[in-house]
BANU-729480 format. One record per residue: x, y, z of N, C-alpha, C in turn. Coordinates in Angstrom, 3 decimals. Layout:
// BANU-729480
nu:nv:nw:cau:cav:caw:cu:cv:cw
X:Y:Z:X:Y:Z:X:Y:Z
...
//
This chain:
// BANU-729480
nu:nv:nw:cau:cav:caw:cu:cv:cw
0.740:-17.498:8.016:0.308:-17.069:9.072:0.776:-15.416:9.072
-0.103:-14.535:9.598:0.821:-13.054:9.393:1.387:-12.854:10.837
2.533:-12.206:11.034:3.020:-11.449:12.569:2.815:-10.926:12.232
2.546:-9.600:13.232:3.523:-7.979:13.672:4.117:-8.345:14.668
5.323:-7.648:13.953:6.603:-7.187:14.339:7.129:-5.947:15.632
6.179:-4.881:14.493:6.451:-4.096:15.671:4.971:-2.938:15.356
4.357:-1.929:16.200:3.425:-1.536:15.682:3.950:0.187:16.672
3.242:1.549:16.424:3.510:2.316:16.741:2.124:3.188:16.970
1.895:3.849:17.945:0.397:4.405:17.992:1.313:5.904:17.498
0.863:6.587:16.642:1.372:7.958:16.077:0.298:9.067:17.375
1.222:10.031:16.692:0.321:11.525:17.861:-1.244:11.841:17.004
-1.514:11.167:15.909:-2.594:11.546:15.445:-3.703:10.373:16.052
-2.844:9.420:16.742:-3.922:8.547:17.100:-4.043:7.207:16.538
-3.737:7.061:14.900:-4.077:5.624:14.164:-2.538:5.456:14.582
-2.211:3.976:14.584:-1.349:2.547:15.027:-0.553:2.225:13.318
0.339:2.408:13.124:1.274:1.859:12.162:1.781:0.616:12.774
1.414:-0.605:11.978:1.803:-1.925:12.414:2.921:-2.194:11.126
4.487:-3.077:11.559:5.170:-3.417:10.602:4.596:-5.388:11.048
3.740:-5.620:9.661:4.129:-6.960:9.407:4.348:-8.028:8.589
5.037:-9.219:9.067:5.395:-9.755:8.185:4.474:-10.797:7.789
4.418:-11.430:6.347:3.370:-12.131:5.780:2.548:-11.911:4.396
1.436:-12.732:4.298:0.800:-12.407:3.125:-0.018:-11.336:3.115
-0.217:-10.242:1.959:-1.326:-9.316:2.460:-2.582:-9.518:1.824
-2.410:-10.501:0.790:-3.789:-11.565:0.698:-4.996:-12.008:1.556
-4.148:-12.248:2.762:-4.410:-12.930:3.912:-4.765:-11.811:5.054
-4.797:-10.704:4.989:-5.104:-9.469:6.092:-6.871:-9.472:5.622
-7.035:-9.578:6.915:-8.244:-9.657:7.434:-8.501:-7.485:7.896
-8.618:-6.695:6.902:-8.327:-5.343:6.794:-9.856:-5.037:5.502
-10.170:-3.544:5.457:-11.123:-3.286:5.053:-10.785:-3.018:3.831
-9.373:-2.520:3.162:-8.619:-2.856:2.058:-6.722:-3.600:2.077
-7.110:-3.811:0.852:-4.994:-3.808:0.851:-4.734:-2.779:-0.441
-3.566:-2.848:-0.357:-3.274:-1.562:-1.455:-2.624:-2.964:-1.972
-3.078:-2.716:-3.450:-2.243:-3.728:-4.705:-0.942:-2.174:-5.219
0.317:-3.022:-5.195:1.465:-2.262:-6.114:0.798:-2.641:-7.597
0.629:-1.222:-8.172:-0.171:-1.725:-9.718:0.702:-0.863:-10.734
0.515:-1.316:-11.930:0.939:-0.329:-12.486:-0.450:0.269:-13.777
0.124:1.227:-14.310:-0.918:2.304:-14.496:-2.060:1.817:-15.636
-1.726:0.839:-16.220:-2.607:0.171:-16.841:-3.158:-0.733:-16.277
-3.165:-1.161:-14.491:-4.256:-2.143:-14.166:-3.702:-3.568:-14.442
-2.466:-3.865:-15.413:-2.592:-5.563:-15.817:-1.711:-6.079:-14.550
-2.816:-6.722:-13.657:-1.961:-7.315:-12.982:-0.882:-8.888:-13.614
-0.141:-8.306:-14.028:0.497:-9.722:-14.499:1.635:-10.659:-13.434
2.521:-9.343:-12.717:3.387:-9.914:-12.264:3.824:-9.277:-10.770
4.792:-10.065:-10.010:4.562:-9.276:-8.594:3.547:-9.116:-7.221
3.145:-8.784:-6.717:2.006:-8.121:-5.666:0.933:-8.438:-6.603
0.703:-7.896:-7.729:-0.648:-7.600:-8.003:-1.184:-8.910:-8.784
0.378:-9.719:-9.596:-0.337:-10.728:-9.876:-0.935:-11.222:-8.652
-0.663:-11.899:-7.607:-0.365:-12.458:-6.527:-1.711:-12.285:-6.096
-2.355:-10.880:-6.048:-3.509:-10.455:-5.441:-4.765:-10.849:-6.456
-4.782:-10.142:-7.631:-5.626:-10.871:-8.695:-5.661:-12.470:-9.123
-5.055:-12.760:-8.629:-4.985:-14.234:-8.949:-5.793:-14.915:-7.626
-5.647:-14.332:-5.879:-6.022:-14.736:-5.523:-7.706:-14.278:-4.752
-8.072:-13.142:-5.613:-8.831:-12.662:-5.399:-9.766:-12.930:-6.266
-9.449:-13.630:-7.460:-10.198:-14.194:-8.504:-10.718:-12.912:-9.362
-11.013:-13.443:-10.769:-11.216:-12.353:-12.134:-11.706:-11.478:-12.041
-12.720:-11.391:-10.821:-13.935:-10.158:-10.579:-12.276:-8.774:-10.887
-11.621:-8.831:-9.997:-10.776:-7.817:-9.652:-9.844:-7.321:-11.279
-9.219:-8.053:-12.048:-8.934:-7.489:-13.117:-10.387:-6.983:-14.497
-11.538:-8.110:-14.226:-12.375:-6.920:-15.122:-12.604:-5.881:-14.071
-12.812:-5.620:-12.877:-13.140:-4.107:-12.908:-11.968:-3.365:-12.675
-10.870:-3.384:-13.099:-9.804:-3.043:-13.232:-9.745:-2.710:-14.496
-9.670:-3.427:-15.446:-10.605:-3.069:-17.084:-11.093:-2.529:-17.425
-12.251:-2.381:-16.535:-13.421:-1.709:-16.428:-13.017:0.103:-15.777
-12.606:-0.228:-14.815:-11.596:1.351:-14.305:-11.059:1.952:-15.341
-9.854:1.308:-16.253:-9.712:2.026:-17.263:-10.089:2.409:-18.580
-10.934:2.236:-18.727:-11.809:1.932:-19.930:-12.693:3.485:-19.267
-13.119:3.608:-18.312:-13.633:4.525:-17.652:-12.683:5.660:-17.663
-11.951:5.516:-16.724:-11.024:6.621:-16.113:-9.423:6.843:-16.992
-9.054:6.331:-17.789:-8.206:5.693:-18.539:-6.922:5.358:-17.510
-5.733:5.584:-18.205:-4.751:4.904:-17.244:-4.378:5.605:-15.695
-4.008:5.116:-14.300:-3.999:4.953:-12.955:-2.991:6.175:-13.044
-2.788:6.916:-11.939:-1.756:8.431:-11.896:-1.176:7.906:-10.508
0.083:8.620:-10.100:0.406:8.149:-9.240:-0.428:8.885:-7.396
-1.087:9.898:-7.630:-1.661:10.249:-6.941:-2.837:9.905:-6.456
-3.435:9.321:-7.939:-4.911:8.966:-7.998:-5.198:7.641:-8.233
-4.841:6.632:-7.041:-5.428:5.078:-6.962:-6.498:5.197:-7.221
-6.672:3.808:-7.954:-7.628:2.891:-8.756:-8.108:2.409:-7.387
-9.324:1.407:-7.333:-9.626:0.698:-6.844:-11.038:0.338:-7.187
-11.241:-1.414:-6.267:-12.091:-2.271:-7.177:-12.066:-3.236:-5.584
-13.370:-4.142:-6.053:-13.673:-5.037:-4.731:-12.428:-5.496:-4.463
-12.539:-6.363:-3.143:-11.464:-7.315:-3.173:-11.754:-9.056:-3.684
-12.612:-8.946:-4.509:-13.018:-10.842:-4.998:-13.264:-11.485:-4.112
-12.420:-12.441:-3.626:-12.784:-13.231:-2.830:-11.251:-13.252:-1.267
-11.209:-12.044:-1.569:-10.288:-11.722:-0.262:-10.832:-11.489:1.078
-10.347:-11.253:1.922:-10.992:-10.890:3.396:-11.138:-10.038:3.110
-10.703:-9.201:2.349:-10.618:-7.452:2.279:-11.357:-7.359:1.341
-12.176:-5.792:1.736:-14.280:-5.514:1.021:-13.117:-4.851:-0.112
-12.310:-4.306:-0.127:-11.585:-3.330:-1.434:-9.955:-3.829:-2.172
-9.812:-2.998:-3.189:-8.166:-3.232:-3.037:-8.462:-2.227:-3.973
-7.071:-0.945:-3.010:-7.385:0.082:-3.442:-5.724:-0.189:-4.788
-5.425:0.492:-5.914:-4.246:-0.107:-6.880:-3.754:1.163:-7.078
-2.509:1.091:-5.858:-1.500:2.093:-5.884:-0.079:2.285:-7.413
-0.240:3.354:-8.013:0.833:2.806:-9.154:2.339:3.428:-8.123
3.179:2.789:-7.786:4.650:3.100:-7.490:4.941:3.466:-8.651
6.155:3.980:-8.678:7.281:4.681:-9.449:8.064:3.382:-9.890
8.604:3.672:-11.039:9.857:2.323:-11.592:10.909:3.106:-11.549
12.123:2.396:-10.598:13.624:3.061:-9.934:13.893:3.411:-11.056
14.394:4.962:-11.559:15.115:5.454:-12.945:13.979:5.766:-13.775
13.160:5.808:-13.343:11.817:6.938:-14.641:12.204:8.511:-14.229
12.692:8.851:-12.808:13.049:10.510:-12.550:12.066:10.518:-11.280
11.857:11.478:-10.622:11.144:12.016:-9.338:10.582:10.843:-8.582
11.436:9.519:-8.585:10.617:8.929:-7.628:10.457:8.592:-6.695
10.821:9.432:-5.274:10.419:9.814:-4.276:9.096:10.379:-4.172
9.019:11.439:-4.647:8.049:12.302:-4.750:6.515:11.722:-5.902
6.827:10.331:-6.445:5.924:9.328:-7.067:5.793:8.558:-6.028
7.015:8.103:-5.148:6.331:6.915:-4.285:5.101:7.625:-3.027
5.859:8.800:-2.416:5.252:9.524:-1.521:3.361:9.913:-2.214
3.337:10.082:-3.145:2.233:10.474:-3.718:1.120:9.289:-3.852
1.952:7.949:-4.381:0.685:7.110:-4.006:0.882:6.317:-3.006
1.643:6.921:-1.830:1.446:6.149:-0.464:0.162:7.349:-0.285
0.202:8.729:0.164:-0.399:9.086:0.641:-2.089:9.251:-0.169
-1.614:8.751:-2.059:-3.082:8.695:-2.075:-3.958:7.623:-1.981
-3.136:6.326:-2.008:-3.491:5.210:-1.555:-4.264:5.572:0.325
-4.168:6.487:1.265:-4.761:6.640:2.385:-6.140:7.434:2.000
-5.987:8.501:0.812:-6.790:9.773:0.530:-8.152:8.658:0.450
-8.049:7.907:-0.446:-8.661:6.759:-1.226:-9.374:5.696:0.025
-8.786:5.739:1.320:-9.282:4.853:1.866:-10.120:5.635:3.002
-10.230:6.715:3.341:-11.087:7.478:3.400:-12.049:8.465:3.127
-11.918:8.585:1.819:-12.678:8.134:0.761:-14.157:7.194:0.953
-13.398:6.188:1.096:-14.553:4.944:1.326:-14.844:4.790:2.357
-14.273:5.532:3.595:-14.678:5.540:4.755:-13.944:4.033:5.292
-12.806:3.667:5.471:-12.387:2.755:5.768:-11.571:3.105:7.073
-11.511:1.707:8.726:-11.051:1.738:9.054:-9.993:1.399:9.094
-9.165:0.603:8.340:-8.498:-0.310:8.168:-7.476:-0.566:6.808
-6.404:-0.310:6.662:-5.794:-0.543:5.635:-4.301:-0.761:5.614
-4.118:-2.277:4.619:-3.012:-2.830:4.532:-2.087:-2.618:3.378
-0.876:-2.212:3.317:-0.322:-1.734:2.052:1.161:-2.983:1.844
2.029:-3.073:0.971:3.427:-3.491:0.488:4.540:-2.712:0.455
5.258:-3.010:0.468:6.997:-1.952:0.308:6.593:-1.514:-1.071
5.128:-0.726:-1.747:5.664:-0.219:-3.238:6.861:-0.129:-4.038
7.007:-0.740:-4.782:7.766:-0.620:-5.544:9.040:-0.854:-5.600
9.505:-1.393:-4.107:10.871:-2.380:-4.099:11.106:-3.721:-4.432
9.784:-4.783:-4.937:9.633:-5.111:-5.763:10.578:-5.298:-7.303
9.458:-5.595:-8.459:9.372:-5.640:-9.242:10.323:-4.011:-10.186
9.694:-3.015:-9.775:9.559:-1.963:-9.801:11.069:-1.415:-9.314
12.014:-2.420:-8.917:13.262:-1.805:-8.096:14.069:-0.613:-7.094
12.769:0.042:-6.926:12.768:1.199:-5.931:13.700:0.219:-4.508
14.955:1.193:-3.823:15.593:0.567:-2.955:14.807:0.646:-1.889
14.764:-0.052:-0.658:13.943:-0.543:-0.110:14.177:0.510:1.346
15.322:1.067:1.489:15.785:2.007:2.472:15.225:3.217:2.721
15.463:3.372:1.170:14.544:4.818:0.799:13.019:4.784:0.741
12.975:3.602:0.026:11.259:3.603:0.424:11.072:3.512:1.683
11.103:3.099:3.153:11.052:2.467:3.760:11.003:4.295:3.960
12.187:4.860:4.904:11.633:6.003:4.806:10.387:6.989:4.751
10.135:7.040:2.773:9.311:7.547:2.473:8.214:7.507:2.794
7.776:5.784:2.900:6.368:5.500:3.118:5.925:5.812:5.301
7.104:5.918:5.883:6.971:6.243:7.004:6.762:7.673:6.952
7.266:8.564:6.704:7.035:10.065:6.724:5.575:10.138:5.814
5.282:9.838:4.777:4.740:9.974:4.234:2.818:9.610:4.863
3.261:8.466:5.721:1.788:8.622:6.484:1.807:9.263:7.897
2.928:9.188:8.466:2.937:10.176:9.626:2.270:11.882:8.909
2.762:12.085:7.910:2.462:13.382:7.432:0.936:13.651:6.824
0.646:12.614:6.707:-0.861:12.198:5.878:-1.567:12.740:6.899
-1.670:11.737:8.283:-2.326:11.915:9.504:-2.366:13.144:10.229
-1.189:13.562:9.691:-0.894:15.072:10.843:-1.858:16.284:10.390
-1.876:15.738:9.270:-2.418:16.908:8.040:-3.681:16.423:7.857
-4.145:15.626:8.027:-5.931:14.537:8.161:-6.410:14.682:9.253
-6.535:15.295:10.368:-7.130:14.991:11.837:-9.055:14.239:11.446
-9.442:14.713:10.814:-10.905:13.913:10.798:-10.710:12.592:9.923
-9.288:11.843:9.574:-9.513:10.763:9.238:-9.769:9.713:9.757
-10.991:8.892:9.115:-11.684:7.359:10.025:-10.388:6.738:9.802
-9.547:6.150:9.432:-8.679:5.035:8.925:-8.257:5.168:10.288
-7.971:3.787:11.156:-7.360:3.762:12.683:-5.920:3.095:12.687
-6.058:2.125:11.661:-4.434:1.394:11.428:-4.040:1.233:10.101
-3.033:1.348:10.271:-2.400:1.424:8.810:-0.804:0.132:9.361
-1.410:-1.245:8.071:-0.395:-2.010:8.244:0.370:-2.091:6.955
1.935:-1.629:7.070:2.463:-2.470:6.069:3.343:-4.173:6.447
2.653:-4.684:5.115:2.954:-6.023:5.317:4.014:-6.533:4.252
5.181:-6.999:4.958:6.493:-7.470:4.344:6.620:-8.702:4.235
6.345:-9.292:2.683:6.745:-10.762:2.504:8.258:-11.180:2.726
9.265:-11.100:2.631:10.245:-11.301:2.496:11.166:-10.853:3.793
12.395:-11.875:4.460:13.170:-11.151:5.900:14.039:-10.023:5.420
14.661:-9.955:4.340:15.079:-9.050:2.936:14.511:-7.989:3.734
13.009:-8.088:3.019:12.591:-6.664:3.469:12.321:-6.019:4.626
11.633:-7.169:5.494:11.568:-6.955:6.900:12.930:-6.189:7.528
13.785:-6.986:7.228:15.178:-6.525:7.933:15.908:-4.800:7.834
15.457:-4.309:6.331:15.206:-3.397:6.036:14.866:-1.708:6.282
13.678:-2.949:6.341:12.036:-1.604:7.187:12.360:-1.894:8.829
12.591:-2.882:9.417:12.724:-2.636:10.848:14.402:-1.685:10.928
14.751:-1.727:10.594:15.922:-0.717:10.622:15.669:0.403:10.365
14.857:0.931:9.635:13.773:2.441:8.951:13.518:3.209:10.167
12.470:1.851:10.683:11.352:1.885:11.994:12.291:2.557:13.362
13.287:1.945:13.111:14.153:1.976:14.604:15.090:3.606:14.854
15.295:3.804:12.906:15.811:4.700:12.949:14.710:6.059:13.107
14.143:5.759:13.125:12.239:6.928:13.103:12.114:7.357:14.052
11.652:6.280:14.987:10.929:6.054:15.851:11.399:5.430:17.774
12.923:4.858:17.328:13.809:4.638:18.423:13.264:3.262:18.770
11.822:2.840:18.395:11.443:1.733:19.496:11.978:0.319:19.199
//
């Protein structure tokens, strides 16, 4: 069972939530997959999403790569949600820590996911702590970038149809870091 830890209504009227739990269980229009550029879902969050969503997700991912080529940080791919409660999976390529320009690449992946959700006319989105797992991005730094990028995106896109963005955090260590960063940013 997923648990809402804290939520905030942004000045743009969207709601952002920190939720502890399993992203594959979220009943939202789309979930974000922390993907690699070739959409091979072999590890981390990507493997869990692909496994629980069924073979359609990998098949559609392979077809996307065949048609569009590798996925960039700023232009995520999307597939159906397969057997997941979510209708779509948005495949965002987060940066690998140590590859260079990681902060901008992470901001691009987050903003790109929000943009794709808007293009698909979705009202709810759940995303993980992109790149903080097997890609090694420092969690505190990622939290600040993710929060700021979401806030900046909505401030610059007042006609966004997205109403709620949930950050789904699996383990307690990540939850603790994101809560500290949340309090530093919004004081709640």
